[in-house]
C-alpha positions in Angstrom: 152.9 -104.0 -61.9 153.6 -106.6 -64.6 156.4 -106.1 -66.9 155.6 -107.0 -70.6 157.3 -106.3 -73.9 155.7 -102.2 -74.8 154.4 -103.4 -78.1 152.3 -105.9 -76.1 151.0 -103.0 -74.6 150.8 -100.9 -77.8 148.0 -103.9 -79.1 146.3 -104.2 -75.9 146.0 -99.6 -76.3 144.6 -100.5 -80.0 142.4 -103.2 -79.3 140.6 -100.8 -76.0 140.4 -98.5 -78.9 137.8 -100.5 -80.7 140.5 -101.1 -83.4 139.5 -105.0 -85.1 141.2 -104.3 -88.5 144.6 -102.4 -89.6 146.3 -102.1 -93.2 149.9 -102.4 -93.4 153.0 -103.8 -95.0 155.6 -105.2 -92.8 159.1 -104.1 -92.6 162.5 -104.9 -90.4 161.7 -101.9 -88.3 157.8 -102.5 -87.3 158.7 -106.0 -86.7 158.3 -105.8 -82.9 154.8 -104.7 -83.4 154.1 -107.4 -86.2 155.3 -109.8 -83.5 153.1 -108.6 -80.9 150.1 -108.7 -83.1 150.8 -112.4 -84.1 151.1 -113.1 -80.4 147.7 -111.7 -79.9 145.6 -112.8 -82.7 142.7 -110.6 -82.3 143.5 -107.9 -85.1 142.9 -108.4 -88.7 145.6 -107.6 -90.3 145.6 -107.1 -94.6 148.8 -107.1 -96.5 148.7 -104.1 -98.9 150.3 -103.5 -102.0 151.2 -100.0 -101.4 151.3 -97.6 -98.3 149.6 -95.2 -99.5 146.8 -97.8 -100.1 147.0 -98.6 -96.4 146.0 -95.3 -95.6 143.0 -94.9 -98.2 141.9 -98.4 -96.4 142.3 -96.9 -93.2 140.5 -93.3 -94.2 137.1 -95.7 -95.7 137.3 -97.4 -92.6 137.2 -94.6 -90.8 134.6 -92.5 -92.7 132.2 -95.6 -92.1 132.6 -96.4 -88.7 133.6 -93.1 -87.6 136.3 -94.4 -85.3 140.1 -93.9 -85.9 141.6 -96.1 -89.0 145.1 -97.6 -88.8 147.8 -97.8 -91.2 151.0 -99.6 -90.6 154.4 -99.5 -92.6 158.2 -99.7 -92.1 160.7 -97.2 -92.3 161.9 -95.0 -95.1 160.2 -94.8 -98.2 157.1 -96.6 -96.2 156.3 -93.7 -94.7 156.8 -91.4 -97.4 154.3 -93.3 -98.8 151.7 -93.0 -96.6 151.9 -88.5 -96.7 149.1 -88.5 -99.6 146.5 -90.6 -97.2 147.5 -87.9 -94.3 147.1 -85.2 -96.1 143.4 -86.5 -97.7 142.6 -87.7 -94.3 143.6 -83.8 -92.6 142.1 -82.2 -95.7 138.6 -84.4 -94.8 138.8 -84.5 -91.3 138.9 -87.9 -91.2 140.7 -89.5 -88.1 143.2 -91.9 -89.1 146.5 -93.4 -87.0 149.6 -94.1 -89.1 152.6 -96.1 -87.3 155.6 -96.0 -88.8 159.1 -98.1 -88.0 162.2 -96.1 -87.8 166.1 -97.0 -87.7 167.4 -97.3 -84.0 167.9 -93.8 -82.2 171.8 -94.1 -81.6 171.7 -94.2 -85.5 169.1 -91.4 -86.8 172.2 -88.7 -87.4 174.3 -91.6 -89.6 171.9 -91.3 -92.4 171.1 -95.0 -91.8 169.0 -97.1 -94.3 165.6 -96.2 -94.5 166.1 -93.7 -91.7 164.3 -90.1 -93.0 162.5 -87.2 -90.1 158.9 -88.5 -91.1 157.8 -86.4 -88.2 159.1 -83.4 -89.6 157.6 -84.5 -93.2 154.5 -85.5 -91.7 153.8 -82.5 -89.6 152.2 -80.3 -91.9 149.7 -82.7 -93.0 149.0 -84.5 -89.5 147.2 -82.9 -86.5 150.1 -84.7 -84.4 153.2 -86.2 -85.6 155.5 -87.8 -82.9 158.5 -90.0 -82.5 158.7 -91.9 -79.3 162.1 -92.0 -77.8 161.0 -93.6 -74.2 159.4 -97.0 -74.0 157.4 -96.0 -71.3 156.0 -93.3 -73.0 154.5 -95.5 -75.9 151.4 -96.7 -74.5 150.5 -93.3 -73.0 151.5 -91.6 -76.6 149.1 -93.9 -78.2 146.2 -93.2 -76.0 146.8 -89.3 -76.5 147.3 -90.3 -80.3 143.8 -91.6 -80.2 142.5 -88.7 -78.5 144.0 -86.1 -80.6 142.2 -87.9 -83.7 138.9 -87.9 -82.5 138.9 -84.1 -81.0 137.4 -81.4 -82.2 138.2 -81.4 -86.0 139.1 -85.0 -86.3 142.3 -85.8 -88.1 145.3 -88.1 -88.9 148.4 -88.9 -86.6 151.4 -90.5 -86.8 153.9 -92.2 -84.7 157.5 -92.9 -85.2 158.9 -95.9 -83.7 162.4 -96.6 -83.5 163.2 -100.6 -83.7 165.4 -100.3 -80.0 163.0 -98.6 -78.7 160.1 -101.0 -79.7 162.1 -103.7 -77.8 162.2 -102.9 -74.5 159.9 -103.9 -71.7 157.6 -101.7 -69.4 155.3 -102.2 -66.5 151.8 -101.8 -67.8 148.7 -103.1 -66.7 145.9 -102.9 -69.2 143.3 -104.1 -67.0 143.2 -100.9 -65.6 143.6 -98.7 -68.6 141.5 -97.3 -70.7 141.1 -94.8 -73.6 141.0 -91.1 -72.5 138.0 -88.8 -72.5 137.0 -86.5 -75.7 135.7 -83.1 -74.7 133.1 -81.7 -76.4 132.5 -78.1 -77.7 129.1 -76.6 -75.9 127.6 -74.0 -77.7 127.5 -70.3 -75.7 123.6 -70.4 -74.8 123.6 -66.6 -75.9 124.7 -67.5 -79.1 122.4 -70.0 -80.0 119.6 -67.5 -78.9 121.2 -65.3 -81.0 121.2 -67.5 -84.1 116.8 -68.4 -83.2 116.3 -64.9 -83.8 118.0 -64.5 -86.9 116.7 -67.9 -88.2 112.9 -66.5 -87.2 113.6 -62.9 -88.8 114.4 -64.8 -92.1 112.0 -64.9 -94.9 114.0 -67.6 -97.0 116.5 -68.9 -94.7 118.8 -72.4 -95.7 120.4 -74.8 -93.4 123.3 -76.3 -94.7 125.0 -79.5 -93.7 128.6 -79.4 -94.4 130.5 -82.7 -93.5 130.5 -81.6 -89.8 127.1 -82.8 -89.3 128.0 -86.6 -90.6 131.1 -86.2 -88.4 129.3 -85.0 -85.8 126.7 -87.7 -86.0 123.9 -84.7 -86.1 121.9 -86.1 -88.9 119.1 -86.6 -86.9 119.4 -83.4 -84.9 119.2 -81.6 -88.4 116.3 -83.7 -89.7 114.2 -82.4 -86.5 115.4 -78.9 -86.5 114.2 -78.7 -90.4 110.7 -80.2 -90.0 110.1 -78.6 -86.6 111.0 -75.1 -88.4 110.2 -76.0 -92.2 113.4 -74.8 -93.2 114.8 -76.4 -96.6 118.3 -78.0 -95.9 121.4 -77.6 -98.6 124.6 -80.3 -98.4 127.9 -79.7 -99.3 129.6 -82.2 -101.2 131.4 -83.5 -97.9 127.7 -83.4 -96.4 126.1 -85.5 -98.9 124.2 -88.0 -97.1 123.5 -85.8 -94.4 119.7 -86.0 -95.2 118.0 -88.3 -97.8 117.6 -86.4 -101.0 114.2 -87.5 -101.4 113.1 -85.8 -98.6 110.8 -82.7 -99.6 112.8 -80.5 -97.4 115.9 -81.2 -99.4 117.0 -78.2 -101.8 120.2 -79.4 -103.7 123.7 -78.7 -103.5 125.2 -75.3 -104.3 128.5 -75.0 -106.3 130.7 -74.6 -109.6 131.1 -78.4 -110.0 129.1 -80.4 -108.1 125.7 -79.1 -107.6 122.5 -79.1 -109.0 120.7 -76.3 -110.8 117.8 -76.1 -108.2 120.4 -76.1 -105.4 122.3 -72.5 -107.2 118.9 -71.5 -107.7 117.3 -72.2 -104.2 120.6 -70.6 -102.5 120.4 -67.6 -104.5 117.3 -66.5 -103.6 117.9 -67.3 -100.1 118.4 -64.2 -97.0 120.2 -66.4 -94.6 122.3 -69.4 -94.3 122.8 -71.5 -91.0 126.6 -73.5 -92.3 127.1 -76.3 -90.2 130.7 -77.5 -89.9 131.6 -76.4 -93.8 134.3 -75.3 -95.0 133.3 -72.6 -97.6 135.5 -74.5 -99.7 136.1 -72.7 -103.3 134.4 -75.2 -105.2 131.2 -75.1 -103.0 131.5 -70.9 -103.3 132.8 -69.8 -106.5 132.6 -66.1 -107.0 132.5 -65.2 -103.6 131.0 -61.9 -104.1 128.1 -63.4 -105.9 127.6 -66.3 -103.0 127.7 -63.9 -100.1 125.3 -61.4 -102.1 123.0 -59.8 -99.3 122.4 -62.9 -97.7 123.3 -63.4 -93.8 125.5 -66.2 -92.8 125.6 -68.2 -89.6 128.9 -70.3 -89.2 128.8 -73.2 -86.6 132.0 -74.9 -86.6 133.8 -77.0 -84.1 137.2 -75.8 -84.7 137.2 -72.1 -83.8 139.9 -71.0 -86.6 137.6 -72.4 -89.5 135.1 -69.2 -88.6 136.2 -66.1 -90.7 138.8 -68.1 -92.7 137.4 -67.5 -96.2 135.2 -64.6 -95.1 133.3 -63.5 -92.1 130.2 -64.5 -91.2 127.2 -62.5 -89.6 127.5 -64.7 -86.5 130.2 -67.7 -85.5 129.4 -70.3 -83.2 132.2 -72.4 -81.9 130.0 -76.1 -81.3 130.0 -79.6 -81.6 127.0 -79.7 -84.3 125.0 -82.0 -82.7 125.0 -79.9 -78.8 124.1 -76.7 -81.0 121.4 -78.4 -82.8 119.9 -80.2 -79.9 120.4 -76.6 -78.1 118.9 -74.9 -80.8 116.1 -77.4 -81.2 115.0 -76.9 -77.5 114.8 -72.8 -77.5 112.6 -73.4 -80.9 110.5 -75.9 -79.4 110.3 -73.2 -76.1 108.6 -70.7 -78.8 106.4 -73.2 -81.1 106.6 -74.2 -84.8 106.5 -72.8 -87.3 104.2 -73.3 -90.2 105.4 -74.1 -93.6 105.3 -71.1 -96.1 105.6 -70.1 -99.4 109.3 -70.0 -99.2 109.2 -74.0 -98.7 106.8 -74.3 -101.7 109.4 -72.4 -103.6 112.3 -74.6 -102.8 110.2 -77.4 -104.2 108.9 -76.2 -107.2 112.6 -75.1 -108.5 113.4 -78.6 -107.2 110.8 -79.9 -109.4 111.4 -78.3 -112.5 115.1 -77.0 -112.4 116.8 -80.5 -113.6 119.6 -81.9 -115.5 118.7 -84.4 -118.4 119.7 -88.1 -117.8 117.5 -90.0 -119.8 120.1 -90.2 -123.3 119.8 -93.4 -124.8 122.8 -92.6 -127.3 125.6 -94.6 -128.0 128.7 -93.8 -127.1 126.9 -93.6 -123.4 126.5 -90.1 -122.2 127.5 -90.1 -118.3 124.1 -89.1 -116.7 122.6 -92.0 -117.9 125.1 -94.1 -115.9 124.3 -92.6 -112.9 119.8 -92.8 -113.9 120.7 -96.1 -113.8 122.9 -96.3 -110.6 119.9 -94.4 -108.6 117.5 -96.8 -109.8 119.7 -100.0 -109.3 121.1 -99.8 -105.8 119.1 -99.3 -102.5 119.7 -96.5 -100.1 121.8 -98.7 -97.6 124.5 -99.0 -100.7 127.7 -97.4 -99.5 129.8 -95.8 -102.8 133.1 -94.1 -102.8 134.4 -91.7 -105.3 137.2 -89.6 -105.9 138.2 -86.9 -108.2 137.8 -86.1 -111.9 134.7 -85.5 -114.3 133.1 -88.7 -113.1 133.1 -87.2 -109.7 131.3 -83.9 -110.3 128.6 -85.8 -112.4 127.9 -88.0 -109.3 127.5 -85.3 -107.1 125.2 -83.7 -109.5 123.1 -86.7 -110.1 123.7 -89.3 -108.0 121.1 -89.2 -104.6 122.3 -89.9 -101.3 120.4 -91.2 -98.6 122.2 -91.6 -95.5 125.1 -90.4 -93.8 128.7 -92.1 -93.9 127.2 -93.8 -97.2 128.4 -91.4 -99.8 132.1 -91.0 -99.4 134.3 -88.9 -101.5 137.8 -87.6 -100.8 136.6 -83.7 -101.4 139.3 -81.3 -101.0 142.9 -83.3 -101.8 141.0 -85.4 -104.5 144.0 -88.0 -104.8 143.4 -90.1 -107.8 143.5 -93.9 -107.0 141.6 -93.5 -103.8 138.6 -95.4 -104.7 139.6 -99.2 -104.5 141.8 -99.3 -101.5 138.8 -96.8 -99.9 136.4 -99.3 -100.8 137.9 -102.2 -99.0 138.6 -100.2 -96.0 134.7 -99.2 -95.6 133.7 -103.1 -96.9 135.9 -104.6 -93.6 134.6 -102.3 -91.7 131.0 -103.1 -92.2 131.6 -106.9 -92.2 134.4 -106.6 -89.0 133.1 -103.8 -86.9 129.4 -103.1 -87.7 128.8 -106.3 -88.8 126.6 -105.4 -91.9 126.4 -106.9 -95.3 125.9 -103.9 -97.4 126.9 -103.6 -100.9 130.3 -101.2 -101.5 130.3 -99.8 -105.2 133.5 -97.2 -106.1 133.0 -94.9 -108.9 135.9 -94.8 -110.7 137.3 -93.2 -114.0 139.8 -94.9 -116.2 143.0 -93.1 -114.9 142.1 -93.1 -111.6 141.8 -96.6 -111.4 145.4 -96.9 -112.5 147.0 -95.3 -109.8 146.5 -97.8 -107.0 145.4 -101.0 -109.2 148.0 -103.2 -107.2 145.4 -102.8 -104.0 142.8 -105.2 -106.1 145.0 -107.9 -105.0 144.4 -106.9 -101.5 140.4 -107.4 -102.4 141.0 -110.6 -104.2 143.9 -112.5 -101.6 141.0 -111.4 -98.0 138.0 -112.1 -100.2 136.5 -108.4 -100.2 133.8 -108.2 -102.3 132.8 -104.8 -104.3 131.6 -103.3 -107.1 133.6 -100.9 -109.8 131.4 -98.4 -112.4 133.9 -97.1 -114.6 133.5 -94.1 -116.5 136.0 -94.5 -119.5 136.2 -91.6 -121.6 140.0 -92.5 -122.6 141.2 -89.2 -121.3 142.4 -87.4 -118.4 138.6 -85.9 -118.7 138.8 -82.9 -116.1 141.7 -81.5 -117.3 141.0 -81.6 -121.1 137.9 -80.1 -120.4 140.2 -77.2 -118.1 142.5 -77.3 -121.1 139.3 -76.8 -124.0 136.6 -74.5 -122.4 139.0 -72.6 -119.6 141.1 -70.3 -121.7 143.9 -72.6 -123.1 142.5 -73.6 -126.0 144.4 -77.1 -126.5 143.9 -80.7 -125.7 147.5 -80.8 -124.4 149.2 -84.8 -123.3 145.8 -85.7 -121.7 144.6 -88.3 -124.5 145.2 -91.8 -122.9 143.4 -93.9 -126.2 145.8 -95.9 -128.1 145.1 -99.2 -129.9 141.4 -99.5 -129.9 140.4 -98.4 -126.9 143.5 -98.2 -124.5 144.3 -100.4 -121.7 142.3 -103.3 -121.4 140.9 -103.1 -118.1 138.7 -106.3 -117.9 142.0 -108.1 -118.6 143.7 -106.0 -115.8 141.1 -107.0 -113.5 141.5 -110.8 -114.6 145.0 -110.4 -114.0 144.5 -110.1 -110.2 141.8 -112.6 -109.9 139.4 -110.8 -110.4 136.3 -110.3 -112.9 135.2 -107.5 -115.3 132.7 -106.5 -118.1 133.0 -104.0 -120.8 129.4 -102.1 -121.8 129.1 -99.7 -125.1 125.6 -99.5 -125.0 123.1 -97.3 -122.5 120.7 -100.6 -122.7 123.5 -102.9 -121.1 123.8 -100.9 -117.8 121.2 -102.2 -116.2 122.2 -106.3 -117.1 125.7 -105.5 -116.3 125.2 -104.2 -112.7 123.0 -107.0 -111.9 125.8 -109.5 -113.2 128.2 -107.4 -111.4 126.0 -108.1 -108.0 125.8 -112.0 -108.5 129.5 -111.9 -109.6 130.8 -110.2 -106.5 128.7 -112.2 -104.5 129.6 -115.3 -106.3 133.6 -114.8 -105.8 133.8 -112.5 -103.0 136.4 -110.6 -104.9 136.1 -106.7 -106.9 134.1 -106.9 -110.2 134.1 -104.3 -112.4 131.2 -102.7 -114.9 133.6 -100.4 -117.4 131.5 -98.5 -119.1 132.8 -96.5 -122.4 131.1 -93.1 -122.2 131.5 -90.2 -125.2 135.3 -89.5 -125.0 134.4 -85.0 -125.1 131.6 -84.9 -122.2 131.6 -82.3 -120.5 130.0 -81.3 -116.9 128.1 -78.2 -115.7 130.8 -75.7 -114.6 131.3 -72.1 -114.2 133.4 -69.2 -111.9 129.9 -68.2 -110.0 126.9 -70.2 -108.7 125.4 -67.5 -110.9 126.9 -68.5 -114.3 126.6 -72.2 -114.9 127.6 -73.5 -118.6 125.3 -76.2 -119.4 127.0 -78.5 -122.0 123.5 -80.6 -122.1 120.5 -79.6 -123.7 118.1 -79.0 -120.3 114.9 -80.8 -120.1 
């Protein structure tokens, strides 16, 4: 076999794994990899302004393509800056690969400059964290990293590369190399049969689409089953987009934050729930006694340890969601279709009647009005990203999703600042990997906006156009609501208003070479969205529409899905 620089072999592995774009920040301890990328020239690299931003860009790229996103950093603080992004990817089952440089092996015990045990630090928030000490292992470790990231419940991996190992040569022939196979969990035939019997015996069953439906590319199979058996579908926050929310069988979202009134109502009336790739997170279930009630649960998950983690289901099935749904539908077809009954009619009635009001025309703007405008202005092919705060909860309650992977949210970890880098990752994935020119929109709060605002420079430098819609209440709104209405009776250290209206976010956009506009009246929202679309297209850069909303608006919430507190007048 030919002898080549080991980092050339790594670049060949990355390319064959489908990596056409990476996000990173070069440093002395990772330069051999950068030299190999420069010599190859076929992988686009975007220079981030903070390594956490690189991880979130890789995250958005991965959620859009379904492939493993890649972030690169040097030694020391580069790796520690990546920990939040690794945790976010782990929490939401997103496969990303973080590559870090490291001091020479001989210096690791001597407190060398920027030498930190990043493998130990990253271990709790990755599926695998490993340091390569033998150059001959390098391409095989990268192959295994991709396999682990994709296998079972997807997630992040980290590979740490000492500088002296990076500089070596190995024997390697990329022409006879290929990705390692990723096994799929095939469902037990007996358990599929039992699940079908339970479904057919139920009078008011629901299908619950978790994030595993989207990750498993099983949305079409889910809809085929639902239509054949005439069973309504709900989605968790991570499953939002698994089914078009305008579909007559869509029955909303259940939860104590991101939910619809009709979603909670139909769930409470159900007698069986078939949960597919769902974690039963606490913001979804609320009070467990109420959530469980007298209804039966079937829990399907690709990860065995997820079953029974929150509560024991009546039936647990370890399986890939697509393979399970295909097997279940095959058995269902052998028995014949099921006619639509009173239960479907009931769920549709609840969907028509148990709504929340959105048609406010008051000043300052009420947040639900913003999402009414978003739903009416943007088409089903638009990609949305949003992070954590009142604006995310309003989005979950009011914003419609129509297609898988088009509504992306950092659901469990909830890192502020995720939206800007994630939007960059989504847009690069669309352009480089999928060959699409779809719009990308970030829904952001005024506080989250400034956490990773420096990544606007990446969007400007590399001509990455997207629109940011900011809901600005000049508060840490979610924490203000928790302090004010959560039993603390205070509004302590949550007000970020100063001068006229706090930070001039439009000027911040302009400082990075981007554009923005501030909106104060609901009648101005539509025209501003139209302007932002044209401006993003004209400049090929990020554009901000900042909407000044009422300062102390609250989202509907509660501790139980049967006892939600509504703060706005109902229709």
